[in-house]
N, C-alpha and C positions, 0 to 999 in steps of 0.2 A: 480219734485223731486221724487226720488225713496224711497221706504220704506225699512228699514233695516229688514233682516230676523230675525225671532223670535229666531232662534237657534244661540247662541253666543258660540258654543262649540270650545274649543282649540284643535288643532291638534298637535300630537307629543307623546313622551313617558313620563310617570311619572317617578319619581325617583325610585320608587319601581320596576317598570318594567326594568329599566336600571340596577339596582343592581342584580336582578334575572338573567338577561341575562349574566352579567359579571360572576356571580357565576357558571352558567352552563358552560361557556367557560373555566373557571379555572379548573373545574373538568375534562372536556374533555382533556384539555392540560396536566394535571397531569397523566391521563391514557395513553396518547400517547407518553409521554416523554421517558420512557424506550425503547419502540420500536424504536423511532427515534434515540436514542443513540446507540442501537445495530446496526442499519442500517448504521449510520455514521462510526462505528468501522469497519464494513464489507467493506465499500467504501475506508476507509483509508488503510486497509490491502491489498485490491486489487490494490490500487494505488502504494503502496510500492512494491508489487510483480511485477507489470508491469514495474516499474522503474528499479528494479534489472535485470530483463530479458532484458530490453532495453539497460542497461549499458553493459551487457555481449555481446549482439549482436553488439553494437557499438564498443566494444573492439575487437571482432572478425574481424569486418570490418577494423578497424584501424591497426590490426596486419597484415592483408593481404596487406593493403595500404603501410605500412612501411616495409614490408617483414622481420618482426622480431617478436619473441614471446612477448606477453604482458601477464600481470598477473592480475587476480582478487584477490585482497588482502582483507581478511575479518577479523573482530574482533567481535565475538558474545558476547552477555551478555548485561548488563545494559548500558554500554557506547559503544554500537555497532557502527560499521561503515563498509563500503565496498568502495573499490576504484579500478579503472582500472589503473594499474601502469606499469612503464617500468621495474621495478625490483620486485622480489618476496618478499623482505624484506621491501618494502616501507611502512611507517606508514600511515594508512588510516584515522585516527582521527584528523589529523592536516594538515595544508597546507604544502606540500612538492613538491620539484621540480620534483620528480620522479612520482608523481601522475597526471594522465591525467584528471581524474574525480573522485570526492569523494562524498560520501553520508553519512550523520550522522543522529542521532535521531531527530534533529531539523527540518530536511527535511520531516520527517514522524512521527508526534507526536502520541503518544499512541501506537506505534508499536515497537516490539522488535525483533531483529534478534537473535533468541534463539540458533540456531545451524547453523554452516556454515563451509565449507572447502574451501581452496584456489583453484583456477583453473588457469591453464596455457592456454592461448589463442594462438593457433598455427597459423602461417601465411600461411596455406595451400590453401588460396583463399576462396572466399565467398561460392562457391558451396560445398566445402568440408572442410571448416574451422573447424578443430577439436578442441576439448577441452579435456585437460587431467587433472587428479587430482580428478576425480569423484570416489567416493567410490564404494563398492560393490552394486549390484542391490538392490534397495529399500531403501538405506540409504539417498539418496538425496544430493544435493549440498548445500541446505540452507533450513532453516525452519523459517518462519516469524510468529509472534504471536501477536494478538490484546489483548487489556486489558480485553476484554470479554471472552477470552480463545479460540477463533477460531485460528486454525493453518493451514498454507498453506506450502506445501513442494515443492521445486523445484527439479525436476529430470532432469539431463542433459544426453543427449544421446551422444554416441561417435562421431557423426558427428557434434556436437555442437548445436543441437536443444534443447531448454528447454521446459519443460512441468510442469505446476502447477497442484497440486491436493490438495483436502481438507483432512488434517490429523485429525483434531478434530474441533468440534463446529457445529453450525447449517449449513444446506445445503447452498451452495453458487453457483456462476456461474462456479466453478471449480469442476470436478468430484471427487468422493471420492478416496483416495489412496488405 
């Protein structure tokens, strides 16, 4: 028969140690939350920016494929939207037969299309598929804004290439305007 060890010590955490650990985790989480929120805003803004540019490029491709002009219809403001459409007057905020693809605020929460101008996507082919309707240099085709105040501007070149730059807010993966 074996003898029991004299040390009957329990292994594990006491309630006090567990409460202290949870308190430290709560404080660290509270400190990290604003940074995490700002980072999520930046990612949402970048996602909306890339989606708009992808829709324009897809519209340029489709214009060349169909051999007809297509249009980027925009509606800036609180109830913003954009659509690649067959006609320049096609409503972008609702389902319409003239819209090939439409994007609304529910697709990019906490992002606002604060400024935008319509574009005509010409069927000049992929290599030189031009875009018309761009304002004077530096005005940009669109400005997207996050709820934290960061703004990205889309500049469209005459050959149809788009370029995003940071208009306001913290540094991002896009160069300053």
